[in-house]
N, C-alpha and C positions, 0 to 999 in steps of 0.2 A: 914741531916734525921739519922744521922749515930750517933751521940751526943743525937738523942731523942728516936729513937727504941729501942722499950722495948725491953733485950738484950733478955730474959727468954717470951716475951710474943708472944699469939699465933702468929703468920701473915701467910697469905695466897694468892700462886700463881697459877693463873694459863693460859694455852697457848691458846693464842686468837685471832693471824690470823699466812698467814704468814706474812713476809717486803721485802720484796724487792723493792731495791734502781735500779730503771732504767734508769737512769743518771748517775749511777756507777756501772760500769759493773764490779770495782775492791773490789766493798764488797757483801761476799756473805752474799744467800739469809739467813731473821734473821726470828726468834720465837718470835716478839712480843707476851711479856705475862702482863698481869696485876698484879697489887701487893697492897693487903691491908692490908699494917703495922697498927699494933699498936703501940701508942709509949708510953712513961715509963706514962703519967699523964692521962691513957686506953682510948683515943682521938686516932678515926681509920682516915689515911691516904691515897686517891689510890694516885701508881703510873703508869709509863709503865717502863717494863724491854726487850730493844733484848737481845736475847737469839741466840749465833751461835749452828746450830743440833748439832755440833760434842760435843758441852760442856752441852748437856740438858743431864737428868739424869731423869727421872722421877719422879718423891713425892710420899707418897698413894693420895693414892685417894677419896674422901669424899664421903662414900655409902651410910649418910643416906637421902634420899629426905628433914627432915628437918634438918636438916648441912645443905644442901649447902639452901637450903631457907634459913635458918637464914645469912652463908651468903654475900651472894646476898641482900637482904635488909640490911645489914651492909655498903654494897658498896656502893647501892644507894645514903644511904646519908652522908656518907664519904667526904668532901671534898678533890681537889686533893692536891698535893701537896705545888703547885700554891698558889689558894689557900689559905692554910694553912701558909705558909711566909708569905703574904700579909695582916694577917687576924692580927699578928705579931704584922706587920708593926704596924694596927691600933688600939691597946692596944686591942682586941675581941678574942683577944690567945685563949686558949684551952676550956675552956666552952663552946665553941662558939657551938661546933656540940650536940646535941640532946643527950645524955643516948640509948644503945642500947638498 
């Protein structure tokens, strides 16, 4: 994804929930975040990122309700990174997502 992400694009990250591995006590509780990543072609994809609490610095908040709704709509239409990669292999490629 690093090779395809838009370096100067607008990407969104928001904390979703605390993630614990009860069967792995050696791994600390993490904050699972959802990502909306803009690719170089304008396509957006969804992904997840686990962040240790000590490493998490809050980002500026979306304060306008309209902006939050717009991002939610984009995330709802965006394929996961896995789905996007499968489409790449099927030849559907970048044009598979509807324009925002």
